[in-house]
C-alpha angles and dihedrals in degrees: 000000000000113000092235089056090050089055092048092052091050094046092050094045092051092048094057113125123227138189134192112246101162085308134020110292137172119257110244127250102032108153122186136152097264101017127051122183111192132219090276096052097257130122114256140034121338123264138182119269088220111068118225117231097251093050122104103199122206126182119200106208129193145088134296091312089064092040087055102236113199094018138089122254096264096057101054121116091251091049094051090044091051092051090048096049093045085070094058118081107222097152088244135093100239118201120200108197124191112229096167119141126188112256095008116155136172096293095048092039091055091044092050092051097046098040105032115013101049091068089064091063099238118193092201137016121202115198113197101186151132105089100089092043091053098040099040094029096216119192135200101307132062106292096338115137122230101231114110136327094258095048090044090056090050094046092044090057090046093054095042085061091047093050090051089052092052093048098043106034134060087248116169108189138019100206097108086055091058093047094048091048091050091052090049093048095051091066093063130072122232118233122217088244090057091052091051091047091054090053093046094049093048091049093046093051094047090050091050090052093050093048093048094048091047090058094056095039100258119136120226133203124188123204124182107215128228126241137186105295097010093115138013098283115154099240122228120227093264091046090052090054091050091047095052089047089054093048091050090055088063095236111091100075091054091041094054091047092054095046088052088052090050094050089047091059095060092095086067088060101045095094095041104043125054093237138358128191137180109220095171092108097037094117097047093113095043117096095175120097110277110155122060093185135000094303115356116099132211125238093278090053091049091050092052091048090050091050094052090047089049093056090054094041100048092052088051094050 
C-alpha cells in the first residue's frame, strides 16, 4: 500500500467520533474515503433495520480486529466474507454486517448483542473474540481489569473519570485512554487467579449470549481469535520486531497464556452454542507477513480468516 494511503487510513481512523450508549459506540453517518460508518453506527454500507423475508442476516461481533483497524472498508473480515458468500447460491440474500468496535471485549460484546443487535432481527451472530480480554485483562465492570483489589480500585476510578469525559465533553476519540491504560497496566504483575478469572468471565459471558440467543431463535458461533505468537507461525522480519516489542513491554507472555486458557474453554460451550472454533493457530502454515502489531492483521490475514469462517458458515447454512 502506498505510504500516502497509509497516512490517510490512520488519520481517518483517529478522527472517528464515538459516544457512550451503555458501551462505547460509533456515532452514525461518518463518511470518509477509506472508512464509512452507516446510519446505524456500524462500519460498512447501510441496511434497513427491518429485515426482508428473503434475507439471512449475520452480524460479526468483536473489537478492532473485526472493525478492521488500519485497513480500508473493502479489506475487513466482513467485507471478504460477504464477497466470498455472494459466490455461493444458497437461495437467500445473505447479509454480513460488521459490528466491530475498537477495544470491545466479552462484556461489551455481550452488551452490544443484547441491547443493540437483537432489534435488527439477526439470524446468526458470529463472535470473534478473546484478544482484548486476554491482553487488557478486563474484569466484571465496564473497562475494569481483573488483576488485584488495589489495582482494580485504581483502575475503576480511572475509568469513571474517562467515562465522565466522554459523557460531558465533545470528545472525539478514545485512543489516548487506551494508551494511558496500557502504560498503567504494564506496571502490575498478573496473578494466576486473575488469569483464571478472565477465562471464567469470558466463558460465562459467551455461554449467556448463546443461551439468550437460543431462546429467541438466533444462532450463535464463537471463534477465538489468533494473535502474534498464539500458534507456530514462522514470523516475518516485521512480525519478529513486533513480537520482541510486545515481549519487552512485559505483557505478551501473560496475554498468550490467557488466550490459551480461553481457547481451551471452548469445550464448555460446545453444547450451548451452535458452533465454536479455535482460530489461534490459523496462520501456522503461512510464512508471509500477517500481523502488523500484536493482534491486528493485514488484508491477507483478514482474507484467510474470512475464508475459514466461510467454511464453517456455509456448512451451517
